[in-house]
C-alpha positions in Angstrom: 30.3 54.1 -23.5 30.8 50.8 -21.5 31.6 47.4 -22.9 29.0 44.7 -23.5 29.4 41.6 -21.4 27.1 38.6 -22.1 28.9 35.9 -20.2 28.5 32.4 -18.6 27.6 32.9 -15.0 26.8 30.9 -11.9 23.7 32.3 -10.0 22.0 31.7 -6.7 18.3 30.8 -6.9 15.9 32.6 -4.5 12.2 32.2 -4.0 9.9 34.6 -5.8 7.5 35.9 -3.1 4.5 36.1 -5.4 4.8 33.4 -8.0 5.1 29.6 -7.6 6.8 28.9 -11.0 9.1 31.9 -10.9 12.4 32.3 -9.0 14.9 35.1 -8.7 18.4 34.6 -9.9 21.1 36.6 -8.1 24.1 37.2 -10.4 27.6 38.6 -10.0 27.8 38.9 -6.2 24.0 39.6 -6.3 24.6 42.9 -8.1 22.1 41.9 -10.9 18.9 40.0 -10.4 16.8 38.3 -13.1 13.4 36.6 -12.7 13.1 33.3 -14.5 10.9 30.1 -14.7 12.7 27.6 -12.4 10.6 24.7 -13.7 12.2 25.0 -17.1 15.6 24.8 -15.5 14.9 22.1 -13.0 16.0 24.3 -10.2 14.5 25.4 -6.8 15.2 28.0 -4.2 18.6 27.4 -2.6 20.2 25.8 -5.7 23.0 27.2 -7.8 22.5 27.4 -11.6 24.8 28.0 -14.6 23.8 29.7 -17.8 24.3 32.7 -20.2 23.4 36.0 -18.7 22.5 38.8 -21.2 22.3 42.2 -19.6 19.8 45.0 -20.2 22.0 46.9 -22.6 22.0 44.2 -25.2 20.4 43.7 -28.6 20.0 40.0 -29.4 19.8 38.5 -32.9 16.6 37.1 -34.3 18.0 33.6 -34.2 18.3 33.6 -30.4 14.8 35.2 -30.1 13.3 32.3 -32.1 15.3 29.5 -30.5 14.4 30.6 -27.0 10.9 32.0 -27.6 11.9 35.5 -26.4 9.5 37.6 -28.4 7.7 38.7 -25.2 10.8 39.6 -23.4 12.5 42.0 -25.9 11.5 45.3 -27.5 12.8 45.8 -31.0 15.4 43.1 -30.2 16.5 45.1 -27.1 16.4 43.8 -23.5 14.8 46.1 -21.1 14.2 46.3 -17.3 10.8 45.0 -16.3 8.9 43.9 -13.2 7.5 40.4 -13.1 4.9 40.0 -10.4 6.3 43.1 -8.7 9.9 42.0 -8.7 12.6 43.8 -10.7 14.1 41.7 -13.5 17.1 43.0 -15.4 18.4 40.9 -18.3 17.8 37.4 -19.5 19.2 34.0 -18.5 19.5 31.3 -21.2 20.3 27.7 -20.4 23.4 25.9 -21.7 22.7 23.9 -24.8 21.8 24.4 -28.5 23.5 27.6 -29.6 24.7 28.3 -26.0 28.0 26.5 -25.5 29.1 25.1 -22.1 32.1 27.4 -21.5 33.9 28.3 -18.2 32.2 30.9 -16.0 33.2 34.4 -17.0 33.5 33.6 -20.8 32.0 36.5 -22.7 30.0 35.1 -25.7 28.7 38.4 -27.0 30.7 38.5 -30.1 30.4 34.8 -30.8 26.6 34.9 -30.6 26.1 38.2 -32.3 24.8 40.0 -29.2 25.3 43.8 -29.6 25.1 46.8 -27.4 22.4 49.3 -28.1 23.7 52.7 -28.9 21.2 55.4 -29.8 22.2 57.5 -32.8 22.9 61.2 -32.5 19.8 63.0 -33.8 20.5 65.0 -37.0 19.5 68.3 -35.3 22.3 67.7 -32.8 25.1 66.3 -34.8 25.9 68.9 -37.5 28.8 68.5 -39.9 31.9 66.7 -38.9 35.6 67.4 -39.5 38.9 65.6 -39.2 40.1 65.1 -35.7 43.1 67.2 -34.7 46.4 65.8 -33.5 46.3 64.4 -30.0 42.5 64.1 -29.8 41.2 61.0 -28.0 37.9 59.7 -26.9 36.6 59.6 -23.3 37.1 56.8 -20.8 34.7 53.8 -21.1 32.6 54.0 -17.9 31.6 50.4 -17.0 28.4 49.5 -15.2 29.1 49.0 -11.5 26.9 45.9 -11.4 29.2 44.1 -13.8 32.3 44.9 -11.6 31.1 45.2 -8.0 34.4 44.0 -6.6 36.7 46.7 -8.2 36.3 48.9 -5.2 36.8 47.6 -1.7 34.6 48.0 1.3 35.6 51.1 3.3 37.6 52.6 0.4 36.9 56.3 0.2 35.1 57.3 -3.0 33.7 60.5 -4.6 30.1 60.3 -5.8 28.6 62.5 -8.4 25.1 62.5 -9.8 24.9 61.0 -13.3 23.1 63.5 -15.4 21.3 62.2 -18.5 22.4 64.2 -21.5 24.8 63.8 -24.5 28.5 63.4 -23.7 30.4 66.4 -25.0 34.2 66.8 -25.2 36.0 70.1 -25.4 39.6 69.8 -26.7 42.1 72.7 -27.0 44.6 72.4 -29.8 46.4 75.0 -31.8 44.9 77.7 -29.6 41.3 76.9 -30.6 38.5 74.8 -29.2 37.3 71.6 -30.9 34.1 69.9 -29.8 33.2 66.2 -30.3 30.5 63.7 -29.2 30.4 60.0 -29.7 33.8 60.1 -31.5 32.5 62.7 -34.0 34.4 66.0 -34.2 31.8 68.7 -35.0 32.5 71.7 -37.2 32.0 75.0 -35.6 28.4 76.0 -36.0 26.6 78.5 -33.8 23.3 76.8 -34.4 24.6 73.4 -33.4 23.4 72.3 -29.9 26.8 71.2 -28.7 28.5 74.4 -29.8 25.7 76.6 -28.4 26.3 75.1 -25.0 30.0 75.8 -25.0 30.2 79.1 -26.8 29.3 81.3 -23.7 32.5 79.9 -22.0 34.8 79.8 -25.1 37.0 82.7 -24.1 37.6 81.6 -20.5 38.3 78.0 -21.6 40.8 79.2 -24.2 42.6 81.2 -21.4 42.5 78.4 -18.8 43.0 75.2 -20.8 46.4 74.1 -22.0 47.0 72.9 -25.6 46.3 69.2 -25.6 43.9 69.2 -22.6 40.4 67.8 -22.7 37.3 68.9 -20.7 34.3 66.6 -20.6 30.6 67.5 -19.9 27.0 66.6 -20.4 24.9 68.5 -22.9 21.5 68.9 -21.1 18.0 69.4 -22.5 18.3 66.9 -25.3 17.1 63.7 -23.7 14.0 62.6 -21.8 15.3 64.2 -18.6 15.5 67.9 -19.4 16.8 69.4 -16.1 14.7 72.6 -16.8 15.9 73.1 -20.3 12.9 73.2 -22.6 11.9 74.4 -26.1 15.2 73.8 -27.7 17.3 75.4 -24.9 20.4 73.5 -23.9 22.8 73.7 -21.0 26.1 72.0 -19.9 27.6 70.5 -16.8 31.2 69.5 -16.7 32.5 66.4 -15.0 36.1 65.5 -15.9 39.4 66.9 -17.1 42.2 65.0 -18.9 45.7 66.5 -19.3 47.7 66.2 -22.5 49.7 63.2 -21.2 46.4 61.2 -20.8 46.2 61.5 -17.0 42.9 62.7 -15.4 42.7 65.1 -12.5 41.6 63.6 -9.2 38.0 64.8 -8.7 38.9 66.5 -5.4 42.2 67.6 -4.1 44.5 64.6 -3.3 48.0 65.8 -3.0 47.4 68.5 -5.5 44.7 70.5 -7.4 41.7 68.4 -8.4 38.9 68.9 -10.9 36.7 70.8 -8.4 39.6 73.3 -7.7 40.3 73.6 -11.4 36.6 74.6 -12.0 36.7 77.1 -9.1 39.9 78.7 -10.4 38.5 78.8 -14.0 35.1 80.3 -13.2 36.3 82.6 -10.5 35.0 86.1 -9.8 36.8 87.8 -6.9 34.1 87.0 -4.4 34.8 83.5 -3.0 31.1 82.7 -2.5 30.2 83.7 -6.0 33.3 81.8 -7.2 31.9 78.6 -5.7 28.4 79.2 -6.9 29.4 79.8 -10.5 31.7 76.8 -10.6 29.1 74.4 -9.1 26.4 75.6 -11.5 28.7 74.3 -14.3 29.5 71.0 -12.7 27.5 67.8 -12.4 26.1 67.7 -8.8 28.7 66.5 -6.3 27.0 64.2 -3.8 29.9 63.8 -1.5 32.8 61.6 -0.3 31.8 58.2 1.2 33.2 55.0 2.6 32.4 52.5 -0.2 29.9 49.7 0.3 27.5 48.1 -2.1 24.5 49.1 0.1 25.6 52.7 0.1 26.0 52.9 -3.7 22.5 51.4 -4.2 21.1 53.9 -1.8 22.8 56.9 -3.5 21.7 55.9 -7.0 18.0 56.3 -6.1 15.7 59.2 -5.5 15.5 62.5 -7.4 18.0 64.9 -9.0 19.7 67.4 -6.7 19.6 70.2 -9.2 17.7 73.1 -7.7 14.3 73.8 -9.1 14.1 70.5 -11.0 11.7 67.8 -9.8 12.4 64.5 -11.6 14.0 61.2 -11.0 17.7 60.8 -10.6 19.3 58.9 -13.5 22.0 57.4 -11.2 25.5 58.0 -9.9 29.1 57.9 -11.0 31.6 56.4 -8.6 35.4 57.0 -8.5 38.1 56.5 -6.0 39.6 59.6 -4.3 42.9 59.0 -6.0 42.9 58.1 -9.7 43.9 54.5 -10.3 43.7 51.7 -12.9 42.5 48.1 -12.7 43.5 45.3 -15.1 39.9 44.4 -15.6 38.5 47.8 -16.7 41.4 50.2 -17.0 40.7 53.5 -15.4 38.5 53.0 -12.3 35.3 54.9 -12.8 31.9 53.2 -12.6 28.3 54.2 -13.2 25.2 52.8 -11.4 21.9 53.6 -13.0 18.8 54.0 -10.8 16.6 50.9 -11.2 13.5 53.0 -11.1 14.7 55.2 -14.0 15.3 52.1 -16.1 11.6 51.2 -15.6 10.3 54.5 -16.8 8.4 54.3 -20.1 10.1 57.0 -22.1 13.6 56.6 -20.9 16.5 57.0 -23.4 19.3 55.5 -21.2 19.6 51.8 -21.5 23.0 51.1 -19.8 
């Protein structure tokens, strides 16, 4: 889960190539863009404007919808990515005035204005019965949207890129020599018919042997969202992507002065034959796209296209970006960011809104 930021921004105005009354607002170092009617703002191409930017993951209250005549721009109160005269528009810009106070740039008004983040509920057939969380259990890192924090990583910094798979986040926790499974902060009672447990049970014994008490393994439950990755008719799969030790530290994704997540997966799912060892480990990991020198242009490029999972032919949901060495930043905490494919956000039946 990432935080919701609906803040006061300054934006650059660019000409819309196919509409006289519309312009393109470039927001947050041009990471986001939003199409708006410049005549209503008294702005023209080349100007700089100031207003409230509400991102695509937001649910806005009826009072704001009525005040700003937004009925045609929201779906069930939720802001979605659209194209206006062929140009991608993500989010809404609202002018200062009325219920929108004139605050300093960067002021987050989400709570004050009652703007919420959309979080789809866990379907009943997935959730099952819950139980009390065991000692030491903790939720997964909030992964922020890269477009909200494009300056956290520096040009040229080496980063690991993995494909963002669209499933349901699943956490495996070992405590008191048994496995506990949770999703969306709910700890699920053991149930062989439950989709989360069904995905993990084939690997229960090896995980009990290889995980230490107090450690967490995180993965995506596949086959339960609009992107199926080949899992149909109620079948589910799992791909792991992160490992947290009992002390709260995460393994580097690759080796960096020690064993990383990739090496842990290889050692855990390791038949004697080295080739088979790698094949088995990588079948249970989210696809690793490689190590790259960081740049905004490269991240945008990598977020697009199709999934790299063999035998699957559908759109890529996006990417996850992390530095080669785990580190923290005062703005977001642990440095790990996601970038959703713009084309995926335009698909009709999508179930990812972040």
